[in-house]
N, C-alpha and C positions, 0 to 999 in steps of 0.2 A: 504491498499502497504504500504510496504517493504522502510524508508527510506532511507534505504543503498541499495535499486536500483539504486540509482540517479547517483554511483559510475560505476555500468555498463556504463552504459549510457554516459558520464560522464568523464572518467577514470585525465582527470585531475585534477578532481577535488578532485581524493583521492592521485596524487601527491601532489597541493595544504594544500590543509589539516596536511598535515603526515609533509609539508614543513612547518608553524606554528603551528603544535604540538612539532615541536621539535624547532622554535624559545622563543615559551610559554613555553617549561620546561627549556631552558637556562635562559628563564628573571626570570624566577620564584626564578632558582635555588641562582642566582647571587644576586637577590635585597632581601632573606631569605622572600620570600611571604609565609614560613609554608609547614609545614609537608605534609596539608592536599591536597594542591593547588598541592601539586610535588605528593601527587600519586594518584590526580586525573588525572592527562598529564598522568603522567607514563602510570596508565593504559588505558589510551584514545587512546595512543601510541603503547600500542602492541593493544590491539586488534581492529585498524584503527578506530574508532570510529570518529564524530568527534564533539559529544554535550559539550566536557569535553574543546575542543576548543574555541568553542561557548563563555560557560560559562566563561569562565577567559579574554576573549578576553573584553563582558563588563562590568564584576564589577574590574576588576580587572588593562590590560592593555587602556584600551580606560579615566580614568580619568587619570589612570599616562600623558597620551600623552596632554590632557584639559590641565593639572596640566603645564606642560611644555610649550602646546601652551605661555598659561597666563604668562609665568615666562619669555620665549621668547622676547610679547611683550611686556611686559617691560623694559627690557635690551635694545630694539632695542630702545623705547624711549627716556633711559635715554642715549642713543649713538647720537640718534640725537639732545638732547638739549645739549650734555657735546662739538657739532660739533659746534653749535650760536656761534657768534661773541660776545665779550664780552661786547663789546656794548650795543647790543643787549638785553643779557642774563642779566642787569644790570637796564635798561630804564623799561622790562615785570617784572624788582623785585620794582622797584620803584613804577609803575602800581598797583602789586599786595599787598603792604603796604596802598598804601592808599584808596584803597576798603577795606582791613581790618587791622587795626593794631596790626598784634599778634604776639609774640614773632617770631614763628618761621621763621613768613614776615620779620620780622627787622634784624634775625640770617642767612634767608639766604642771601636779601642787603648788609650786614656789609662786608662776605665771601667775595662777590662779588668785594665789595670795595675795600675790602685788596690783592684783587690776582689780581684787575687791578694798584695797588699800588699808590688807595686811604685811604694809612691808617687813615687821621683826618679826610675826611667824614665816615668811616668805622665810627672810632670810634666815630663821633656827634648822626652816625645811633641809635646805641646800647646807648647812655647816658641817653633816657630816663627808661631803664630798669635797674639803675644803683640801681633806686630807687623804694621806693613801694613792690607790690607785688613778683615782680620779683629780686628782686635785689642780694636774696642771691642765685638766680640759678642757679647753676655750670656754666652753658654751656654760661651764661650771662656774667661770671664773667671771665671766662678761654679765653674766645674770646677776652673780652673787653681790657686782662693781655696777651694775644699775639699782639694784635694793641698797649697797647702801650711797650711793647719789639720792638715789629716795627720801632715808633716813636723815642725808645731810651730814652726813659721812666720807666726806670729799679726802680727805688723808690715807681713808681705809680702801677705797675704791680707787685713789692713783695707786697702792702696793698690790691692789689683786691687778688692775692694771698691766702694772711695767714685769709683771708672770706671761701674760699671753706671749705667743708664740706670732710673730705676726703672720712667718710663711707662709701659716695654713690651709689659706686664703683667702683670695680678694676680700670679701668680703668678708670674713674676722678681720683684718687688716685692717678697712674701712672705719668700723665697727668700736675698733677697738681704740683707735684716735679720735674715732669723733668723742667720745667717750671720757678719756685720759683729758683730753683738752677744755671738755668740761671739770672736770675736777679741776685742772688749773686754775681754768677761770676763781671756780667758785672758793682758792682758799688763794685768792687774788695774785697767783702764779701769773701776768700778765703777758708779762715777754714770750713764759717756757707753753701759753695757752698760743698766743697768738701760733711760733712755729708750730704746734702740733697741729692747730687746724689746716696752715697750710700742704704739711704732710698730707692729713688724711685726703684735701683735695685734691691729688692726685694717683690718679690713677682707680678713683672711688667708684662704690657698684652702686652708689645713692645718689639723691642731690645734698645729701639730710648736712655730708660737712660745709658745705656750700650755703644753705639757708644759715644754718648756727654760725660759719663764723662772719656773715652779716652783719646776725643780729648782734656777735657782740664786736664787730669795726663800730656798728653805730651809737652800742653805750658807752664805747673807749671816743666818742664826740668822733668821729674819724668816718662822715657823712659825705664825703664825696668817692673812698675807695667800697665803703657798703651799698652807693648808685651805682658804682662800675659795677660791682659781681652781683646785685640785683635784675641789671639791665642784659647781663648773659644770662642770667636764672630763665626771665622773660619768652629772648631767644629759643632756651632752648627749648620752654616749653612749646612754644610756636610751634616748632622745629619735629617734637615729639610724636611718634605715634597714640594713637589714642591707649593703648597699651599699656606706656611708659608712664604715659601722663597719667590714667589712673596707679597703677602703682607708686610713683611719689606726693602724689594728691596732698599728702600732708607739707610736702617739702613746697611748692609752687603755690598751696595758699599760708604756708609761713611767709616765702616773699612777698607773695603777695598784700599782706599785712603790713607786713617792713615798709614797700615801696610806698604806702600809704601815711605812714608817719614820716617820711623822706619828705611829703609836701607841704 
């Protein structure tokens, strides 16, 4: 039996496969699936066949849908977790820590406690990690330093930050130097803070160092320098992709507020 004869008995199937063929051809081009797939779907569309459509659906399109479904499920799960009351999330984190005393569980609980405005409890949660096998872990040191700054212990924060290995990653380097500059600034070490902010801006992975340095310059009465830096930030925001603008929204908004202060 000629498999194409089914199109004569059900003409709507021909229309359906033609539409799918066009959709898959566009999908293959947009997602850069390669010349072979584009050629196969183009030929299938030209001769009015259905084999190319079926092959592409099962080998390329369906796996993409499955991957998207998993990502969507993970996003929904994260969203549901985020809308839980903070007290509930803290209680659950405490239960997880009681069941399994790991670095991740302690760091999670400390972060939640800090978010709830309980820095002393957060620091006490992290304290056991500051000695032993995790004493030089960047996550532990950075989190603990942030908590010390929140508690007004800038000198203690500086001591912790000086222990961070800046070669761990570019993100660790950026965050560590930015926090170190804040700790130095809080102690009145103006010259040191100035140099550390400048170092943090070099090869930074976020706009935070530039935004915070601009705020530092304004406090020092260096309006012209702050204005130049804020203009650079404004140009960066204009040229940035939507994703990067969303990612750096906090610092772009901070810069916008500082520009208003200059007027």
